[in-house]
C-alpha positions in Angstrom: 125.5 77.8 190.0 124.5 74.3 190.8 121.1 73.5 192.3 121.3 72.6 196.0 121.4 69.0 196.7 119.4 66.9 199.2 120.2 67.5 202.9 122.8 65.3 204.4 121.4 61.9 205.6 121.8 61.6 209.3 123.2 58.0 209.1 125.2 58.3 205.9 128.7 59.4 205.5 128.2 59.2 201.7 124.9 60.1 200.1 124.2 59.8 196.4 121.3 61.0 194.4 120.2 61.0 190.8 118.2 63.5 188.8 117.4 64.1 185.2 116.8 67.6 183.8 116.1 68.3 180.2 118.8 66.4 178.3 121.2 65.6 181.1 121.4 63.0 183.8 123.2 63.9 187.0 124.6 61.8 189.8 125.3 63.9 192.9 127.7 62.7 195.6 127.8 64.1 199.1 130.8 62.9 201.1 130.4 64.3 204.6 133.1 66.4 206.2 133.1 64.0 209.1 135.1 61.6 206.9 138.0 63.9 207.4 141.1 63.0 205.4 139.1 60.1 203.8 136.5 62.5 202.2 138.4 62.9 198.9 139.0 59.1 198.7 135.3 58.5 199.3 134.2 60.9 196.6 136.6 59.5 194.1 135.7 56.0 194.9 132.0 56.7 194.3 132.7 58.5 191.0 134.9 55.7 189.8 132.3 53.1 190.7 129.6 55.1 188.7 131.9 55.1 185.7 132.9 51.4 185.9 129.4 50.1 186.8 127.9 52.1 184.0 130.4 50.7 181.5 129.5 47.2 182.6 125.7 47.8 182.4 125.7 49.8 179.2 128.4 47.9 177.4 130.2 51.2 176.6 131.3 54.3 178.4 128.8 56.6 180.0 128.6 59.7 177.8 129.9 62.1 180.5 129.5 65.8 179.6 131.0 67.4 182.7 132.1 66.9 186.3 131.9 69.3 189.2 133.8 68.6 192.4 133.2 70.3 195.7 136.8 70.0 196.7 140.0 71.6 195.6 142.0 70.1 192.7 144.0 67.2 194.2 147.7 66.7 193.3 146.6 64.0 190.8 143.9 66.1 189.2 145.4 65.6 185.7 144.1 62.0 185.9 140.5 63.2 186.1 140.7 64.1 182.4 142.0 60.6 181.5 139.3 58.9 183.6 136.3 61.0 182.9 137.1 62.5 179.4 135.1 65.7 180.1 135.6 69.2 181.5 136.3 69.1 185.2 135.6 71.9 187.6 137.0 71.9 191.2 135.9 74.0 194.2 132.2 73.8 193.0 129.2 74.0 195.2 128.5 70.2 194.8 130.1 67.1 193.4 128.0 66.2 190.3 128.7 63.9 187.3 126.6 65.0 184.3 125.9 62.8 181.3 123.8 62.8 178.1 120.4 61.5 179.3 119.5 60.0 175.9 121.4 56.9 177.0 118.7 56.2 179.5 116.3 55.4 176.7 118.6 52.8 175.1 118.1 49.1 175.5 120.6 47.5 177.9 122.7 44.9 176.1 122.8 42.6 179.2 119.1 42.8 179.9 117.4 39.6 180.7 113.6 39.5 180.4 113.5 36.3 182.5 115.4 38.0 185.3 113.2 41.1 185.1 110.1 38.9 185.5 111.5 37.1 188.5 112.5 40.4 190.2 109.1 41.9 189.4 107.3 38.9 191.0 109.6 39.2 194.1 108.7 42.9 194.4 105.0 42.1 194.0 105.2 39.4 196.8 106.8 41.9 199.1 104.6 44.8 198.1 107.5 46.8 196.7 106.6 49.1 193.8 
């Protein structure tokens, strides 16, 4: 059974969170029931954005190990395997995308030390840590 996620955010229709436990990273997505018929689209949009953004940042696919979805299998559920390349479980307690956390320790191919220094200085000026 999946660990309970954070409580719904009062202002957010879609709430995401990240955690790392042992050797797995986990993105959790909560698309609120108030989205009605758009709830599935919202969850799929966030999942697809995680995959595509990770590919851009990492320079390769995120090593996804499993996906749990808190909704029934949609009519196009066969596409999930093609997109995520991992075991997919529908009707779960939460929507969670798990991946091999070792990737978090790898250097980012697009990293810019100069940009990092600029952003660190901006955070310091604004007292953000």
